[in-house]
C-alpha atoms as a printed R data frame, in Angstrom:
    type eleno elety resid chain resno       x       y       z
1   ATOM     1    CA   MET     A     1  83.639  63.317 126.459
2   ATOM     2    CA   ALA     A     2  82.534  66.963 126.501
3   ATOM     3    CA   SER     A     3  80.636  68.307 123.498
4   ATOM     4    CA   VAL     A     4  80.868  71.497 121.458
5   ATOM     5    CA   LEU     A     5  78.039  72.830 119.317
6   ATOM     6    CA   HIS     A     6  79.337  74.736 116.293
7   ATOM     7    CA   TYR     A     7  76.962  77.358 114.948
8   ATOM     8    CA   LYS     A     8  76.965  79.020 111.552
9   ATOM     9    CA   THR     A     9  73.968  80.217 109.552
10  ATOM    10    CA   LYS     A    10  75.140  78.211 106.547
11  ATOM    11    CA   PHE     A    11  77.016  75.072 107.530
12  ATOM    12    CA   LEU     A    12  79.222  75.411 105.613
13  ATOM    13    CA   ASN     A    13  80.017  77.412 102.488
14  ATOM    14    CA   SER     A    14  82.333  75.533 100.150
15  ATOM    15    CA   SER     A    15  85.127  78.052 100.727
16  ATOM    16    CA   GLU     A    16  85.049  77.656 104.521
17  ATOM    17    CA   THR     A    17  87.523  74.810 104.706
18  ATOM    18    CA   PHE     A    18  89.232  76.593 107.601
19  ATOM    19    CA   ILE     A    19  86.168  75.941 109.791
20  ATOM    20    CA   HIS     A    20  85.722  72.395 108.528
21  ATOM    21    CA   ARG     A    21  89.321  71.517 109.456
22  ATOM    22    CA   LEU     A    22  88.595  72.484 113.063
23  ATOM    23    CA   VAL     A    23  85.240  70.718 113.278
24  ATOM    24    CA   SER     A    24  86.537  67.482 111.734
25  ATOM    25    CA   ASN     A    25  89.730  67.268 113.802
26  ATOM    26    CA   HIS     A    26  88.570  67.690 117.392
27  ATOM    27    CA   LYS     A    27  90.475  65.573 119.915
28  ATOM    28    CA   ARG     A    28  88.839  66.148 123.300
29  ATOM    29    CA   TYR     A    29  85.398  67.465 122.310
30  ATOM    30    CA   ASP     A    30  82.589  65.769 120.408
31  ATOM    31    CA   PRO     A    31  81.443  68.159 117.657
32  ATOM    32    CA   LEU     A    32  77.820  68.907 116.743
33  ATOM    33    CA   ALA     A    33  76.515  71.608 114.416
34  ATOM    34    CA   LEU     A    34  73.505  73.922 114.345
35  ATOM    35    CA   CYS     A    35  72.499  75.921 111.271
36  ATOM    36    CA   TYR     A    36  69.730  77.618 109.325
37  ATOM    37    CA   ILE     A    37  70.809  76.123 105.990
38  ATOM    38    CA   LYS     A    38  72.751  72.867 105.607
39  ATOM    39    CA   LYS     A    39  75.310  73.078 102.797
40  ATOM    40    CA   ASP     A    40  78.802  71.605 102.424
41  ATOM    41    CA   PHE     A    41  80.930  69.618 104.889
42  ATOM    42    CA   SER     A    42  77.781  68.519 106.717
43  ATOM    43    CA   SER     A    43  78.199  64.740 106.534
44  ATOM    44    CA   ASP     A    44  80.990  64.297 109.108
45  ATOM    45    CA   ILE     A    45  78.963  65.154 112.227
46  ATOM    46    CA   PRO     A    46  75.344  65.514 113.383
47  ATOM    47    CA   VAL     A    47  73.948  68.754 111.910
48  ATOM    48    CA   TYR     A    48  70.688  70.255 113.202
49  ATOM    49    CA   GLN     A    49  68.977  72.407 110.551
50  ATOM    50    CA   ALA     A    50  66.079  74.771 111.217
51  ATOM    51    CA   PRO     A    51  62.796  73.625 109.600
52  ATOM    52    CA   LYS     A    52  61.547  75.668 106.633
53  ATOM    53    CA   SER     A    53  58.015  74.280 106.289
54  ATOM    54    CA   SER     A    54  54.957  74.286 108.584
55  ATOM    55    CA   LEU     A    55  53.990  76.980 111.063
56  ATOM    56    CA   SER     A    56  57.137  76.516 113.132
57  ATOM    57    CA   GLY     A    57  59.178  77.026 109.965
58  ATOM    58    CA   LEU     A    58  57.455  80.358 109.345
59  ATOM    59    CA   VAL     A    59  58.111  81.456 112.912
60  ATOM    60    CA   ASN     A    60  61.784  80.511 112.657
61  ATOM    61    CA   SER     A    61  62.086  82.272 109.299
62  ATOM    62    CA   ALA     A    62  60.551  85.454 110.690
63  ATOM    63    CA   SER     A    63  62.903  85.359 113.695
64  ATOM    64    CA   PHE     A    64  65.889  84.797 111.442
65  ATOM    65    CA   HIS     A    65  65.166  87.753 109.187
66  ATOM    66    CA   LEU     A    66  64.542  89.997 112.198
67  ATOM    67    CA   ASN     A    67  67.983  88.965 113.509
68  ATOM    68    CA   ARG     A    68  66.457  87.372 116.601
69  ATOM    69    CA   SER     A    69  67.023  84.036 118.284
70  ATOM    70    CA   LEU     A    70  65.159  81.223 116.556
71  ATOM    71    CA   PRO     A    71  62.811  79.059 118.675
72  ATOM    72    CA   PHE     A    72  64.333  76.021 116.929
73  ATOM    73    CA   TYR     A    73  67.795  77.071 118.049
74  ATOM    74    CA   ARG     A    74  66.665  77.393 121.664
75  ATOM    75    CA   SER     A    75  64.816  74.064 121.749
76  ATOM    76    CA   THR     A    76  67.731  72.246 120.092
77  ATOM    77    CA   ILE     A    77  70.257  73.698 122.524
78  ATOM    78    CA   GLN     A    78  68.017  72.835 125.478
79  ATOM    79    CA   LYS     A    79  67.787  69.250 124.195
80  ATOM    80    CA   LEU     A    80  71.505  68.813 123.402
81  ATOM    81    CA   ARG     A    81  72.910  70.743 126.386
82  ATOM    82    CA   PRO     A    82  76.395  71.119 124.844
83  ATOM    83    CA   ASP     A    83  79.276  71.933 127.164
84  ATOM    84    CA   VAL     A    84  80.341  74.792 124.879
85  ATOM    85    CA   ILE     A    85  78.771  76.719 122.003
86  ATOM    86    CA   HIS     A    86  81.215  77.917 119.344
87  ATOM    87    CA   SER     A    87  79.762  80.482 116.930
88  ATOM    88    CA   HIS     A    88  81.616  81.362 113.747
89  ATOM    89    CA   PHE     A    89  81.591  84.978 112.448
90  ATOM    90    CA   GLY     A    90  80.274  87.862 114.542
91  ATOM    91    CA   TYR     A    91  77.108  88.380 112.512
92  ATOM    92    CA   ASP     A    92  76.073  84.744 113.037
93  ATOM    93    CA   ALA     A    93  77.063  84.668 116.694
94  ATOM    94    CA   TYR     A    94  74.573  87.385 117.598
95  ATOM    95    CA   LYS     A    95  71.650  85.024 116.938
96  ATOM    96    CA   LEU     A    96  72.791  82.721 119.757
97  ATOM    97    CA   LEU     A    97  73.810  85.442 122.193
98  ATOM    98    CA   ASP     A    98  70.683  85.488 124.346
99  ATOM    99    CA   ILE     A    99  70.157  81.722 124.181
100 ATOM   100    CA   ALA     A   100  73.661  80.855 125.375
101 ATOM   101    CA   HIS     A   101  73.421  83.453 128.140
102 ATOM   102    CA   SER     A   102  69.978  82.398 129.413
103 ATOM   103    CA   GLU     A   103  70.809  78.681 129.190
104 ATOM   104    CA   LYS     A   104  74.088  79.311 131.061
105 ATOM   105    CA   ILE     A   105  76.295  77.650 128.449
106 ATOM   106    CA   PRO     A   106  79.827  78.986 127.765
107 ATOM   107    CA   HIS     A   107  79.832  80.777 124.421
108 ATOM   108    CA   VAL     A   108  82.957  81.165 122.266
109 ATOM   109    CA   VAL     A   109  82.916  83.367 119.152
110 ATOM   110    CA   SER     A   110  85.426  83.317 116.287
111 ATOM   111    CA   PHE     A   111  85.949  86.331 114.033
112 ATOM   112    CA   TYR     A   112  87.393  86.058 110.546
113 ATOM   113    CA   GLY     A   113  87.531  89.346 108.601
114 ATOM   114    CA   SER     A   114  84.552  91.346 107.305
115 ATOM   115    CA   ASP     A   115  82.755  90.828 110.630
116 ATOM   116    CA   VAL     A   116  85.487  92.972 112.207
117 ATOM   117    CA   SER     A   117  86.384  95.431 109.437
118 ATOM   118    CA   ARG     A   118  83.084  96.138 107.646
119 ATOM   119    CA   LEU     A   119  80.149  94.969 109.779
120 ATOM   120    CA   PRO     A   120  80.683  97.342 112.748
121 ATOM   121    CA   HIS     A   121  80.079 100.294 110.420
122 ATOM   122    CA   GLU     A   122  76.608  99.050 109.470
123 ATOM   123    CA   PHE     A   123  73.526 100.286 111.323
124 ATOM   124    CA   GLY     A   124  72.999  98.784 114.764
125 ATOM   125    CA   TRP     A   125  76.099  96.644 114.947
126 ATOM   126    CA   LYS     A   126  78.184  98.746 117.331
127 ATOM   127    CA   SER     A   127  75.502  98.345 120.003
128 ATOM   128    CA   ARG     A   128  75.145  94.633 119.207
129 ATOM   129    CA   TYR     A   129  78.885  94.150 119.533
130 ATOM   130    CA   LYS     A   130  78.848  96.031 122.853
131 ATOM   131    CA   LYS     A   131  76.298  93.523 124.129
132 ATOM   132    CA   MET     A   132  78.321  90.647 122.691
133 ATOM   133    CA   ALA     A   133  81.509  91.879 124.381
134 ATOM   134    CA   ALA     A   134  79.731  91.701 127.737
135 ATOM   135    CA   LEU     A   135  77.890  88.372 127.381
136 ATOM   136    CA   VAL     A   136  80.236  86.061 125.430
137 ATOM   137    CA   SER     A   137  82.685  83.949 127.414
138 ATOM   138    CA   HIS     A   138  85.657  84.209 125.062
139 ATOM   139    CA   PHE     A   139  86.608  85.408 121.582
140 ATOM   140    CA   ILE     A   140  89.013  84.018 118.999
141 ATOM   141    CA   ALA     A   141  90.745  86.355 116.560
142 ATOM   142    CA   ALA     A   142  92.362  84.930 113.430
143 ATOM   143    CA   SER     A   143  95.409  87.203 113.791
144 ATOM   144    CA   VAL     A   144  97.190  89.695 116.052
145 ATOM   145    CA   PHE     A   145  96.005  92.445 113.712
146 ATOM   146    CA   MET     A   146  92.405  91.327 114.190
147 ATOM   147    CA   LYS     A   147  92.761  91.248 117.971
148 ATOM   148    CA   LYS     A   148  93.800  94.911 117.852
149 ATOM   149    CA   GLN     A   149  90.738  95.669 115.729
150 ATOM   150    CA   LEU     A   150  88.474  93.938 118.266
151 ATOM   151    CA   ILE     A   151  90.018  95.859 121.155
152 ATOM   152    CA   ASP     A   152  89.402  99.103 119.258
153 ATOM   153    CA   LEU     A   153  85.754  98.027 118.923
154 ATOM   154    CA   GLY     A   154  85.468  97.667 122.694
155 ATOM   155    CA   PHE     A   155  86.078  93.954 123.203
156 ATOM   156    CA   PRO     A   156  88.087  93.229 126.377
157 ATOM   157    CA   SER     A   157  91.657  92.181 125.608
158 ATOM   158    CA   GLU     A   158  91.697  89.508 128.320
159 ATOM   159    CA   LYS     A   159  88.804  87.702 126.623
160 ATOM   160    CA   ILE     A   160  90.498  87.478 123.191
161 ATOM   161    CA   SER     A   161  92.856  84.702 122.064
162 ATOM   162    CA   VAL     A   162  94.759  84.794 118.775
163 ATOM   163    CA   ILE     A   163  94.589  81.453 116.985
164 ATOM   164    CA   TYR     A   164  95.777  81.157 113.394
165 ATOM   165    CA   PHE     A   165  94.105  79.013 110.754
166 ATOM   166    CA   GLY     A   166  95.480  75.494 110.652
167 ATOM   167    CA   LEU     A   167  96.342  73.551 107.510
168 ATOM   168    CA   ASP     A   168  96.381  69.794 107.045
169 ATOM   169    CA   LEU     A   169  99.967  69.564 105.860
170 ATOM   170    CA   GLU     A   170  99.670  65.855 105.082
171 ATOM   171    CA   ALA     A   171  97.318  66.859 102.262
172 ATOM   172    CA   LEU     A   172  99.551  69.736 101.095
173 ATOM   173    CA   THR     A   173 102.717  68.255  99.650
174 ATOM   174    CA   PHE     A   174 105.612  70.659  99.211
175 ATOM   175    CA   GLN     A   175 106.801  70.757  95.597
176 ATOM   176    CA   GLU     A   176 110.227  72.153  94.808
177 ATOM   177    CA   LYS     A   177 109.981  74.090  91.560
178 ATOM   178    CA   SER     A   178 112.579  74.740  88.865
179 ATOM   179    CA   PHE     A   179 111.410  78.338  88.263
180 ATOM   180    CA   GLY     A   180 112.135  78.246  84.550
181 ATOM   181    CA   ASP     A   181 109.398  80.077  82.637
182 ATOM   182    CA   LEU     A   182 107.439  81.933  85.291
183 ATOM   183    CA   ASN     A   183 103.664  82.232  85.485
184 ATOM   184    CA   ILE     A   184 101.309  83.570  88.133
185 ATOM   185    CA   LEU     A   185  98.320  82.159  90.001
186 ATOM   186    CA   MET     A   186  95.635  84.228  91.757
187 ATOM   187    CA   ALA     A   187  92.530  82.948  93.554
188 ATOM   188    CA   GLY     A   188  89.606  84.477  95.400
189 ATOM   189    CA   ARG     A   189  86.181  85.995  95.096
190 ATOM   190    CA   LEU     A   190  86.134  88.805  92.527
191 ATOM   191    CA   VAL     A   191  85.394  91.632  94.941
192 ATOM   192    CA   GLU     A   192  87.122  94.923  95.696
193 ATOM   193    CA   LYS     A   193  89.150  93.829  98.733
194 ATOM   194    CA   LYS     A   194  90.982  91.174  96.697
195 ATOM   195    CA   GLY     A   195  92.653  93.957  94.686
196 ATOM   196    CA   PHE     A   196  92.828  92.004  91.436
197 ATOM   197    CA   GLU     A   197  92.569  95.157  89.310
198 ATOM   198    CA   TYR     A   198  95.970  96.285  90.610
199 ATOM   199    CA   ALA     A   199  97.502  92.969  89.602
200 ATOM   200    CA   LEU     A   200  96.126  93.276  86.063
201 ATOM   201    CA   LYS     A   201  97.463  96.827  85.780
202 ATOM   202    CA   ALA     A   202 100.871  95.544  86.907
203 ATOM   203    CA   ILE     A   203 100.820  92.826  84.247
204 ATOM   204    CA   SER     A   204 100.007  95.508  81.684
205 ATOM   205    CA   MET     A   205 102.959  97.612  82.853
206 ATOM   206    CA   LEU     A   206 105.266  94.625  82.578
207 ATOM   207    CA   LYS     A   207 104.120  94.028  79.007
208 ATOM   208    CA   LEU     A   208 105.160  97.587  78.142
209 ATOM   209    CA   ARG     A   209 108.583  96.702  79.571
210 ATOM   210    CA   GLY     A   210 108.787  93.693  77.284
211 ATOM   211    CA   ILE     A   211 107.858  91.139  79.954
212 ATOM   212    CA   GLU     A   212 104.800  89.065  79.076
213 ATOM   213    CA   ILE     A   213 103.975  86.778  81.971
214 ATOM   214    CA   PRO     A   214 100.837  84.555  81.958
215 ATOM   215    CA   ILE     A   215  98.407  84.800  84.850
216 ATOM   216    CA   THR     A   216  95.566  82.458  85.873
217 ATOM   217    CA   LEU     A   217  92.709  83.798  87.992
218 ATOM   218    CA   PHE     A   218  90.413  81.377  89.855
219 ATOM   219    CA   GLY     A   219  87.234  82.946  91.188
220 ATOM   220    CA   ASP     A   220  83.889  84.495  90.412
221 ATOM   221    CA   GLY     A   221  82.013  87.496  91.690
222 ATOM   222    CA   PRO     A   222  80.535  90.897  90.867
223 ATOM   223    CA   LEU     A   223  83.752  92.276  89.344
224 ATOM   224    CA   MET     A   224  84.154  89.572  86.704
225 ATOM   225    CA   HIS     A   225  82.917  91.767  83.827
226 ATOM   226    CA   SER     A   226  84.970  94.827  84.825
227 ATOM   227    CA   LEU     A   227  88.148  92.764  85.290
228 ATOM   228    CA   LYS     A   228  87.736  91.125  81.883
229 ATOM   229    CA   LYS     A   229  87.187  94.557  80.355
230 ATOM   230    CA   LEU     A   230  90.303  95.881  82.100
231 ATOM   231    CA   ALA     A   231  92.343  92.994  80.708
232 ATOM   232    CA   SER     A   232  90.983  93.637  77.223
233 ATOM   233    CA   ASP     A   233  91.461  97.398  77.369
234 ATOM   234    CA   SER     A   234  95.026  96.899  78.638
235 ATOM   235    CA   GLY     A   235  95.926  94.536  75.811
236 ATOM   236    CA   ILE     A   236  96.655  91.587  78.092
237 ATOM   237    CA   GLU     A   237  93.533  89.499  77.440
238 ATOM   238    CA   ASN     A   238  95.708  86.751  75.921
239 ATOM   239    CA   GLN     A   239  97.859  86.591  79.049
240 ATOM   240    CA   VAL     A   240  95.037  86.501  81.623
241 ATOM   241    CA   HIS     A   241  93.042  83.286  81.940
242 ATOM   242    CA   PHE     A   242  89.786  83.635  83.898
243 ATOM   243    CA   ARG     A   243  88.823  80.204  85.248
244 ATOM   244    CA   GLY     A   244  85.723  81.193  87.226
245 ATOM   245    CA   PHE     A   245  84.751  79.484  90.468
246 ATOM   246    CA   GLN     A   246  86.620  76.248  91.127
247 ATOM   247    CA   PRO     A   247  86.696  74.009  94.213
248 ATOM   248    CA   VAL     A   248  89.674  74.361  96.518
249 ATOM   249    CA   SER     A   249  90.997  71.007  95.291
250 ATOM   250    CA   GLU     A   250  91.402  72.403  91.768
251 ATOM   251    CA   ILE     A   251  93.203  75.491  93.015
252 ATOM   252    CA   LEU     A   252  95.600  73.319  95.002
253 ATOM   253    CA   LYS     A   253  96.303  71.231  91.902
254 ATOM   254    CA   ALA     A   254  97.090  74.399  89.956
255 ATOM   255    CA   HIS     A   255 100.077  75.091  92.207
256 ATOM   256    CA   SER     A   256 101.926  72.247  90.488
257 ATOM   257    CA   ASN     A   257 102.130  74.202  87.221
258 ATOM   258    CA   HIS     A   258 102.323  77.775  88.512
259 ATOM   259    CA   SER     A   259 105.485  79.377  89.829
260 ATOM   260    CA   LEU     A   260 104.196  82.409  91.773
261 ATOM   261    CA   PHE     A   261 101.076  83.217  93.803
262 ATOM   262    CA   LEU     A   262  99.892  86.832  93.798
263 ATOM   263    CA   ALA     A   263  97.549  88.206  96.502
264 ATOM   264    CA   PRO     A   264  97.107  91.977  95.949
265 ATOM   265    CA   SER     A   265  94.598  92.527  98.794
266 ATOM   266    CA   VAL     A   266  93.375  96.033  99.671
267 ATOM   267    CA   THR     A   267  91.047  97.748 102.125
268 ATOM   268    CA   ALA     A   268  87.756  98.169 100.248
269 ATOM   269    CA   SER     A   269  85.896 101.475 100.047
270 ATOM   270    CA   ASP     A   270  83.333 100.193 102.597
271 ATOM   271    CA   GLY     A   271  86.112  99.272 105.036
272 ATOM   272    CA   ASP     A   272  86.037  95.544 104.267
273 ATOM   273    CA   MET     A   273  89.391  93.832 104.805
274 ATOM   274    CA   GLU     A   274  90.909  90.397 104.663
275 ATOM   275    CA   GLY     A   275  91.752  88.361 107.729
276 ATOM   276    CA   LEU     A   276  94.698  86.205 106.737
277 ATOM   277    CA   PRO     A   277  93.769  84.619 103.389
278 ATOM   278    CA   ASN     A   278  93.813  80.849 103.460
279 ATOM   279    CA   THR     A   279  95.013  80.875  99.847
280 ATOM   280    CA   ILE     A   280  98.284  82.494 100.926
281 ATOM   281    CA   LEU     A   281  98.945  79.845 103.567
282 ATOM   282    CA   GLU     A   282  98.147  77.069 101.087
283 ATOM   283    CA   ALA     A   283 100.562  78.542  98.541
284 ATOM   284    CA   MET     A   284 103.275  78.725 101.199
285 ATOM   285    CA   ALA     A   285 102.660  75.092 102.115
286 ATOM   286    CA   LYS     A   286 102.705  73.943  98.494
287 ATOM   287    CA   GLY     A   287 106.023  75.623  97.658
288 ATOM   288    CA   THR     A   288 104.652  78.481  95.531
289 ATOM   289    CA   PRO     A   289 106.347  81.770  96.508
290 ATOM   290    CA   VAL     A   290 103.859  84.515  97.382
291 ATOM   291    CA   ILE     A   291 103.802  88.167  96.401
292 ATOM   292    CA   ALA     A   292 101.244  89.965  98.561
293 ATOM   293    CA   THR     A   293 100.369  93.386  99.904
294 ATOM   294    CA   GLU     A   294 101.157  94.725 103.372
295 ATOM   295    CA   HIS     A   295  97.500  94.302 104.229
296 ATOM   296    CA   ALA     A   296  95.830  93.326 107.509
297 ATOM   297    CA   ALA     A   297  97.476  90.187 108.956
298 ATOM   298    CA   ILE     A   298  99.391  89.124 105.840
299 ATOM   299    CA   PRO     A   299 102.749  90.355 107.284
300 ATOM   300    CA   GLU     A   300 102.190  87.975 110.228
301 ATOM   301    CA   ALA     A   301 102.687  85.093 107.797
302 ATOM   302    CA   LEU     A   302 105.078  86.596 105.247
303 ATOM   303    CA   THR     A   303 108.449  88.183 105.927
304 ATOM   304    CA   HIS     A   304 109.643  90.226 102.956
305 ATOM   305    CA   GLN     A   305 112.386  88.527 100.911
306 ATOM   306    CA   GLU     A   306 112.575  85.709 103.466
307 ATOM   307    CA   SER     A   307 109.323  83.727 103.251
308 ATOM   308    CA   GLY     A   308 107.645  85.786 100.525
309 ATOM   309    CA   PHE     A   309 107.442  89.285  99.116
310 ATOM   310    CA   LEU     A   310 105.409  92.263 100.360
311 ATOM   311    CA   VAL     A   311 104.380  95.392  98.483
312 ATOM   312    CA   GLU     A   312 102.265  98.443  99.235
313 ATOM   313    CA   GLU     A   313  98.490  98.246  98.838
314 ATOM   314    CA   ARG     A   314  96.906  99.636  95.639
315 ATOM   315    CA   ASN     A   315 100.347 100.103  94.078
316 ATOM   316    CA   SER     A   316 100.500  98.464  90.664
317 ATOM   317    CA   ILE     A   317 103.957  99.893  90.014
318 ATOM   318    CA   ALA     A   318 105.270  98.210  93.170
319 ATOM   319    CA   ILE     A   319 103.691  94.899  92.122
320 ATOM   320    CA   ALA     A   320 105.233  95.159  88.648
321 ATOM   321    CA   ASN     A   321 108.643  96.070  90.075
322 ATOM   322    CA   CYS     A   322 108.526  93.153  92.505
323 ATOM   323    CA   ILE     A   323 107.620  90.662  89.777
324 ATOM   324    CA   GLU     A   324 110.436  91.994  87.577
325 ATOM   325    CA   LYS     A   325 112.975  91.657  90.402
326 ATOM   326    CA   VAL     A   326 111.784  88.109  91.064
327 ATOM   327    CA   ILE     A   327 112.249  87.263  87.395
328 ATOM   328    CA   ARG     A   328 115.787  88.626  87.426
329 ATOM   329    CA   LYS     A   329 116.759  86.897  90.696
330 ATOM   330    CA   ARG     A   330 114.681  83.763  90.446
331 ATOM   331    CA   HIS     A   331 117.449  81.648  92.002
332 ATOM   332    CA   GLN     A   332 116.378  83.125  95.370
333 ATOM   333    CA   LEU     A   333 112.903  81.647  95.024
334 ATOM   334    CA   ILE     A   334 113.939  78.147  96.062
335 ATOM   335    CA   GLU     A   335 115.113  79.426  99.444
336 ATOM   336    CA   VAL     A   336 112.040  81.643  99.857
337 ATOM   337    CA   ALA     A   337 109.750  78.686  99.133
338 ATOM   338    CA   LYS     A   338 111.525  76.491 101.700
339 ATOM   339    CA   ASN     A   339 111.359  79.225 104.353
340 ATOM   340    CA   ALA     A   340 107.636  79.662 103.706
341 ATOM   341    CA   ARG     A   341 106.976  75.955 104.227
342 ATOM   342    CA   ILE     A   342 108.910  76.048 107.503
343 ATOM   343    CA   LYS     A   343 106.827  79.034 108.653
344 ATOM   344    CA   VAL     A   344 103.605  77.141 107.960
345 ATOM   345    CA   GLU     A   345 104.882  74.043 109.760
346 ATOM   346    CA   GLU     A   346 105.750  76.145 112.808
347 ATOM   347    CA   SER     A   347 102.635  78.316 113.069
348 ATOM   348    CA   PHE     A   348  99.774  77.159 110.847
349 ATOM   349    CA   THR     A   349  99.016  73.472 111.378
350 ATOM   350    CA   VAL     A   350  95.599  72.016 112.084
351 ATOM   351    CA   GLN     A   351  97.038  70.218 115.123
352 ATOM   352    CA   ASN     A   352  98.116  73.526 116.676
353 ATOM   353    CA   MET     A   353  94.776  75.132 115.860
354 ATOM   354    CA   VAL     A   354  92.676  72.351 117.401
355 ATOM   355    CA   GLN     A   355  94.824  72.179 120.522
356 ATOM   356    CA   GLN     A   356  94.601  75.930 121.100
357 ATOM   357    CA   VAL     A   357  90.865  76.134 120.401
358 ATOM   358    CA   GLU     A   358  90.105  73.298 122.797
359 ATOM   359    CA   LYS     A   359  92.163  75.078 125.469
360 ATOM   360    CA   VAL     A   360  89.898  78.090 124.937
361 ATOM   361    CA   TYR     A   361  86.879  75.819 125.494
362 ATOM   362    CA   ASP     A   362  88.472  74.581 128.726
363 ATOM   363    CA   LEU     A   363  89.078  78.150 129.848
364 ATOM   364    CA   ALA     A   364  85.551  79.270 129.006
365 ATOM   365    CA   ARG     A   365  84.079  76.368 130.966
366 ATOM   366    CA   SER     A   366  86.331  76.902 133.982
367 ATOM   367    CA   LEU     A   367  85.495  80.609 134.236
368 ATOM   368    CA   PHE     A   368  81.811  80.272 133.513
369 ATOM   369    CA   LYS     A   369  79.577  80.675 136.550
370 ATOM   370    CA   ARG     A   370  76.686  78.252 136.237
């Protein structure tokens, strides 16, 4: 069986379940992994981690911080001779660019969000991406929206495939809700692009209208203090429950006692954007209707008033109005939740993702001139 070497600097962060689902569900390729730091999801397959001690460790560390190819990476790839290298995130992929090219191994790169929206604006990355566009065999974009972004950055359209994240639906049981007393769930890192401040302002507006709806926020990050202060200053501190960082399993459990999922994503001031948040797809699969912004690729998953609800970015009034309408017409939520599950079953399964990714590997190998 052919082999694929997955590369990510940190294999993997606990939130990167979307990568783990691919790596652990291959059908026609044996997966291996290469990394600088071994973290979560590293027990399923052989993982090759760069040494940190001894002279060779110092050399690898220096290469890493200078954004150059690590000698350990080259020697490991020469020893393993994988049929395909699959790098995850543009900023990580650059470290294997020269190695894959010189060793004549097909190189596939997946993009996910900030590596397309924010990174190209940082010093040196436009020229690096120009080199990447020329040398990499094929690219995978997580959405149609992201493919357009990559084309605008100079990546050739014919070398880009759109492959959506895939969920393990056997582990995500659909739960039909009664939609009696409504409450809201939010989840994500507490950073600007998640737009949580606009959700809290909307909850405050609803309170002034006589609607006090509880909201639970899972996540941690640099905006924790400012969001707590906003809740306090707005007089909704008793409605907003900050749960801090929790594993994905706990967030999935929370869907059983929450009736709505709110994802108020925005384009951050530094240009950072979402891809297609995994949390939205999980909510759709679990039967929790989603209210989200018309941001990035979110409209590719949600159709307004059919499989979810869409509002304008950075518009707390629109969020508040949408929540109020949902409360008044909550009988529609059962149908919306069912439609969302059908959408996930049609377009966002791990089986579809693996099949499409492995076809990209086949294509890269067939077109690669050894």
